[in-house]
Each structure stands twice: as C-alpha cells, then as structure tokens.
Legacy VTK file of the C-alpha trace (Angstrom):
# vtk DataFile Version 3.0
C-alpha trace
ASCII
DATASET POLYDATA
POINTS 90 float
-95.111 124.669 109.963
-91.854 125.280 111.706
-90.078 122.014 111.069
-92.033 121.302 107.865
-92.619 117.704 108.942
-96.065 116.257 108.386
-98.180 114.383 110.874
-101.761 113.481 111.688
-103.942 116.440 112.610
-104.669 114.799 115.950
-100.998 115.287 116.828
-100.777 118.900 115.614
-101.809 122.239 117.062
-104.003 124.595 114.985
-103.439 128.331 115.296
-105.445 131.180 113.769
-105.008 134.944 113.648
-107.214 137.364 115.544
-107.031 141.126 115.846
-108.090 142.053 119.369
-106.397 145.384 118.720
-106.955 146.619 115.155
-103.744 146.448 113.160
-101.993 144.091 115.603
-102.486 140.480 114.516
-102.170 137.908 117.312
-102.080 134.127 117.072
-104.453 132.100 119.212
-104.634 128.352 119.683
-107.738 126.784 118.189
-108.213 123.922 120.653
-111.594 122.966 119.202
-110.228 123.151 115.649
-113.351 124.974 114.527
-112.519 128.688 114.640
-113.250 130.588 111.438
-110.488 131.808 109.220
-107.302 130.493 107.790
-105.435 128.198 110.137
-101.892 126.906 110.358
-100.796 123.605 111.861
-97.687 123.043 113.919
-96.237 120.451 116.240
-97.005 121.218 119.887
-93.415 121.808 120.963
-91.385 124.949 121.519
-88.673 124.061 119.000
-91.189 123.902 116.150
-92.800 127.186 117.246
-89.442 128.967 117.533
-88.375 127.690 114.120
-91.615 128.978 112.571
-91.009 132.364 114.217
-87.421 132.520 112.950
-88.527 131.617 109.423
-91.409 134.139 109.616
-93.668 131.337 108.459
-96.839 132.495 110.234
-97.190 135.676 108.198
-96.896 133.782 104.930
-99.073 130.820 105.901
-101.840 132.922 107.408
-101.550 135.736 104.864
-101.069 138.606 107.285
-98.786 141.577 106.895
-95.933 141.420 109.353
-95.290 138.828 112.025
-98.284 138.123 114.276
-97.807 137.982 118.044
-97.224 134.506 119.435
-97.617 135.102 123.184
-100.806 133.008 123.466
-99.200 130.057 121.676
-96.143 130.200 123.962
-98.443 130.276 127.008
-100.447 127.308 125.703
-97.295 125.248 125.157
-96.025 126.191 128.625
-99.287 125.013 130.185
-99.017 121.755 128.236
-95.460 121.296 129.555
-96.662 121.851 133.127
-99.331 119.154 132.702
-96.732 116.654 131.460
-94.462 117.042 134.499
-94.724 113.936 136.724
-95.876 114.557 140.256
-97.990 117.616 139.476
-101.732 117.680 139.878
-104.008 118.193 136.901
LINES 1 91
90 0 1 2 3 4 5 6 7 8 9 10 11 12 13 14 15 16 17 18 19 20 21 22 23 24 25 26 27 28 29 30 31 32 33 34 35 36 37 38 39 40 41 42 43 44 45 46 47 48 49 50 51 52 53 54 55 56 57 58 59 60 61 62 63 64 65 66 67 68 69 70 71 72 73 74 75 76 77 78 79 80 81 82 83 84 85 86 87 88 89
C-alpha cells in the first residue's frame, strides 16, 4: 500500500478498520487474515506504513472518511522489531 510494490501475501501484513468508538475509525492488524470487512495489505516495515500515512492511502483503500488511526499497526510493527533483535528472548 505505502510503497506500491507487490509481494506474496505471506510476506505482507493485512489491516482492517474497526470503530471501537463510533465515528473514530482505527486500523487493526489482522494476524489471522480472516477478519470481516475490507482489508488492505502492506509490507511489515515502518517506512511502508509511514508512506501510506503520508499519502493518505488507508482512507481511500479501505473506503473510510478521513484518516483512520494507526496506533495499533505501529505497536504491532514495534513488537515485531523487538522480536528480531538478536540476544532478546521470545
């Protein structure tokens, strides 16, 4: 989504929109790739996420008014980064 490059779905991260608070769309990571609703695929790295945010691509791809919150996606990517650091326990 952000970098517009294609790749196998196994290498991409699926995100969907939820509205925990009515009127405030929030992105969540669909780790099981089975959540209902329209999904968007992006590479699991911060640069791709930040580019998608700058381009306002999530609103268009997921057909929501305004930019959805991306806090949960940032947290997911941060946890993935922590797991990839050598010398840390999993």
